[in-house]
C-alpha positions in Angstrom: -24.6 17.6 52.4 -26.2 14.2 51.8 -27.1 13.8 48.0 -30.2 11.9 48.9 -31.4 14.7 51.1 -30.6 17.2 48.4 -32.6 15.4 45.8 -35.5 15.0 48.2 -35.7 18.8 48.5 -35.5 19.4 44.7 -38.6 20.6 43.1 -39.9 19.4 39.7 -38.4 22.5 37.9 -35.0 21.9 39.5 -35.0 18.2 38.5 -35.9 19.2 34.9 -33.1 21.7 34.8 -30.6 19.1 36.2 -31.7 16.5 33.6 -31.4 19.0 30.7 -28.0 20.1 31.9 -26.9 16.5 32.2 -28.1 15.7 28.7 -26.4 18.8 27.4 -23.0 17.8 28.9 -23.3 14.3 27.4 -24.1 15.7 23.9 -21.3 18.3 24.0 -18.9 15.5 24.9 -20.1 13.4 22.0 -19.8 16.3 19.6 -16.2 17.0 20.8 -15.4 13.3 20.4 -16.9 13.3 16.9 -14.8 16.4 16.0 -11.6 14.7 17.2 -12.3 11.6 15.2 -13.1 13.6 12.0 -9.9 15.6 12.4 -7.8 12.5 13.0 -9.3 10.9 9.9 -8.5 13.9 7.7 -5.0 14.0 9.1 -4.4 10.3 8.4 -5.9 10.6 4.9 -3.6 13.5 4.2 -0.5 11.5 5.2 -1.7 8.5 3.1 -2.1 10.7 0.0 1.4 12.1 0.5 2.8 8.6 0.8 1.0 7.2 -2.2 1.8 10.1 -4.5 4.2 8.9 -7.2 7.3 10.9 -7.9 7.1 12.8 -11.2 9.1 11.0 -13.9 9.8 11.7 -17.5 7.5 10.0 -19.9 9.0 6.8 -21.1 8.6 5.8 -24.8 6.2 3.0 -25.4 7.9 -0.4 -25.7 7.6 -1.9 -29.2 5.1 -4.8 -29.5 6.6 -8.3 -29.6 6.2 -10.2 -32.8 3.3 -12.6 -32.9 4.2 -16.2 -31.8 7.1 -15.2 -29.5 6.5 -14.9 -25.7 6.8 -11.6 -24.0 9.9 -10.8 -22.1 9.6 -12.6 -18.7 6.8 -14.8 -19.9 6.2 -17.8 -17.7 5.5 -20.3 -20.5 2.6 -22.4 -21.4 -0.9 -22.5 -19.8 -3.0 -25.6 -19.8 -6.6 -24.8 -20.7 -9.3 -27.3 -19.7 -12.6 -26.6 -21.6 -11.9 -22.8 -21.7 -11.6 -20.9 -24.9 -8.4 -18.9 -25.5 -10.3 -15.6 -25.4 -11.9 -16.3 -22.0 -8.5 -17.4 -20.6 -6.9 -14.2 -21.8 -9.6 -12.1 -20.3 -9.4 -14.0 -16.9 -5.6 -13.5 -16.8 -5.9 -9.8 -17.6 -8.5 -9.4 -14.8 -6.3 -11.2 -12.3 -3.2 -9.1 -13.3 -5.3 -5.9 -13.0 -6.7 -6.8 -9.6 -3.3 -7.7 -8.3 -1.7 -4.6 -9.7 1.1 -6.6 -11.4 2.1 -6.8 -15.1 0.8 -10.0 -16.8 4.3 -11.2 -17.6 5.2 -11.3 -13.9 2.4 -13.8 -13.1 2.5 -17.5 -13.8 -0.6 -19.3 -14.7 -0.3 -23.1 -14.7 -3.8 -24.1 -15.8 -7.2 -22.6 -16.2 -10.3 -24.8 -15.7 -13.9 -24.0 -15.7 -15.7 -25.0 -12.5 -19.2 -26.2 -13.0 
């Protein structure tokens, strides 16, 4: 049968039912797609947590503090400070080390200068 002829014979009620059924099919498809995306996200989050979980280790004793005036083991040496107080430089270096996730003695700071 010709689809144009079929729609011409449709009444207002039949057209409304066809429209509602069409919308329902689209929304059911979107809901199924959303469920698949959520399930895949949970599956990927689960594998990421397993990969990031550190292996349990015995508690290591704390390292003794280095005497004042001697550089820490692995220290990279002197830092040139340009118009920056020692306290602010230390805070900046600690923040950079924390954000990078590395110990401070593994980073090398050549100079610190305030930008105005």
